[in-house]
N, C-alpha and C positions, 0 to 999 in steps of 0.2 A: 503494498499497499505505500501511493507516495502525498504528502503535502503539498501544498499549492504553490510550496515556497522550500529555496533550502535552507533551514536554522542549528541553532547551537539551542540543545536543552541544558540549564543547567540545574542540577540535584546536589543539594546543600543537606546538611543536616546532624543530628548529634549520632554516636554511637551507637551500631546495632540496632539501626532504626528501618531497616530493610530500603537503604539507598540504592545500593548496588542491583538488587534484586530485582526493580521496578527500571534501573536503567537499560538493567540487560532485556526488558518486556519489551521498554520501548522501542531500542536500538535492534532487538530483532522484526519487532511487528512496523515498525518504519524503514527499513534498508540498512538506517544508518551504521556508524562505527559506536560500540561503547568505548569506554577510556576507563578506566578505576584508578582514581587519583593516590586510594588510599592505598592497594596495593604499592604502587612508589612510594610512596613515604616509608614503608614498610622494607619497601626492598633496601630505601637506604639506612634503616636502621637494623635490617639481618645484616649490613656488609659492616656497618658498625660493630655488632658486635660478634663475626666473624674475625675483622679486623684486630680487640682486640681494643677496639677504642672506646667500647662502656664497661667500664668495672661496678663501682657503686656510684657510678656516675658517667655524664657522657661527657668526653673528650673531645670537647668542640673545635677549638683549633685543628686538631689533627685532623680531625672529619670535614672541616669547611677545605681543608688544603688539600686534600682525598679527593672531593667532591668529581673533577674532571678525570678521574679516575669509575667515577659509578655507569657503567648502561644499562640503560634499561630499554625493553621493549613486552610490545604484547604479541603472540604467536596466536591464531587461530588451528585449536587441534580441534580437526573435521571428527575425530571420535568421537571427542565428547561435545564437539558443538557447540563450546565455549573458545574463549581466549584465556592465554596461561603468562603469564608472568615470567621474562628470563633475566637474567640479573647478572649484568657478563658474560652470556651466552648459555645459562647455567637455567633450570628449570627451578624455579623456586615458589611456584602456586602454593604446595604443600606448608612451606615453613615458614610465609612469611605470614600463614594463619593463626601458628597458637599461640598461647598466652603471654611467655619471655620477648616474644617480638608486642606484642600487645600495652603489653607492659611498658615497655620504652619509646612507643612509635610518637605519643604528643610531646615531651619534653624533643625527641627527635624534630618535631613538626616546628616545633616554638623557634627556630635556629633559625634567622632571617636569612641566611647565605642561603640555606638549606633551601629553605619556600621558594626563594628569589630565582634560584637552581632550577627546580620543579616547576616552578611557573611558568620559566621562560618556555621548557620543551613543553607542557600543556597548549602551551596558544601555541607555537610549532604544531600540532598536533589538528588545530582547530582553523588554522586558516581557511581551511576551504568546504569548512561547517560540514554539517548534514555528521554531528556529533551529538552524542549524549554524553554527556561528563557529570558524574557525581567526585563528593569530596566534601570540604568545608570552609571554601572561598571558594566558589567558580561562580556564584554569582556574584559575588562582591568586590574579586580580585582578578580572577584571571579571566570570565570575561561577562564585563559588568552590563557589554552591550548585546547578552543572548537574549534572543525574541522569546523563550520562556524561563522563569524561574521557576521552580516547586523548593519546599522545605520543609521536612520532614523533621517531624518527631512523634515521640514515646514517651510515657512514664520509664522512671528509669528502673522499675521492678518489671516492667514488659519483656522491655529492651533486654535486661538482665537473660529473664527465663529464655527468649530467643537465644541469644547467643551462648544460654549454658546446655541449653537440649542440641546445639549445633555442633558444640565440641564434644560434648559426652556423643555422640554418634558416630565422629571420628575418632573416638577411641580413646580421647585425652581426658588425665586423671585432675576433673576441676572440680569444685566444692561451689554451687550457688552463689554462696556467701562470697567468693573469693572473685566470682565475675562479677558481681554487684558494685563488691569495692573499685574493680578497674574502669566498672563504665561510668560510677560516678567519678573517678577520680578523672579520668580521661574528660569530663564533662567539664568539670574545673579548670583545667590546661586549657582546652579546648577556647572556650570559655572569654578568661581571662588573661592570655597572651599579649603582649604588647605586639604582636606582628600580626594582621590578619585575623581577628580574635571571631571565632565560630556565631554567626547573628545573620538573620534573614538581611536580605538586601533589600531595599527599598519596595519593589515592585513583585516582592517573590510573591506567590503562592502559599498558603502555608496549609498541609496537610500533617492531621496529628492522628497518624492510625495505632494508637492503643489499643481501640478494639473494631478494626480492620484488619482480616484477612490480604493477603497477596491479592488474590481476586478483586476483592472489593476492590482495595486501592489503586491498582490496575485500569478500574473502571472509574474510578474519579479522578485520576489524570488524563484518561481519556475523553474523559469528559471535558474537563478542563481544554485539552486541545482542540478537542470540536468548537468550543466558545469561544477558542482563541483565533482559528484559521480556519473554522466553514467547512467547505466545500471536501467531501469525502472522506470523513474523518467515522463518522458514527461509527460503519459499516467495520469497525478495525473492534467492535467486542460483540 
């Protein structure tokens, strides 16, 4: 299905609130490219961990000096029918989703030089439009000119529940309390950092999905597309 114009869809929101799920749905339906910016910050975090640049704190200047050695790309896996994240030529899709990376990704994302480096890469990816990009500052910093901006949120308890179930399904040994603490900590860091704090763009449409399932959230987003862009969208449902 095609829109009547090529656009950028920016999806921001809190940790574990379904941004990636919705972004993938919209990209698949519209034939757009999906770009997971969270995976980019997670990849930088994983690099820092593997390079010994995270001990009891982030060795910020050393990481800044290494940024030009960090190469991130997304490769489509036809068998799995999804894009996977590659760090310096290695598939790290599973590694970057673990709790250890989750515990450090927000402090890494606070570093201005890291954000500037990744924002530049993200803007290059979107220069021809026809993308759906999700993250924390897509509508406010990366693409303030995006034609559609959505901001997703849900209660911390509900987001922790979803994340807990996801991790348990992957066989990770975590407690709900540990996941909830991580979600709340990331909220605090993301919302209070000095550089590009998490907040809705002034023209973003806020979707609280605390009581919505995946299909209901998608229906809300398609309805928004229909109102905003009109012709040819209703039949996406």
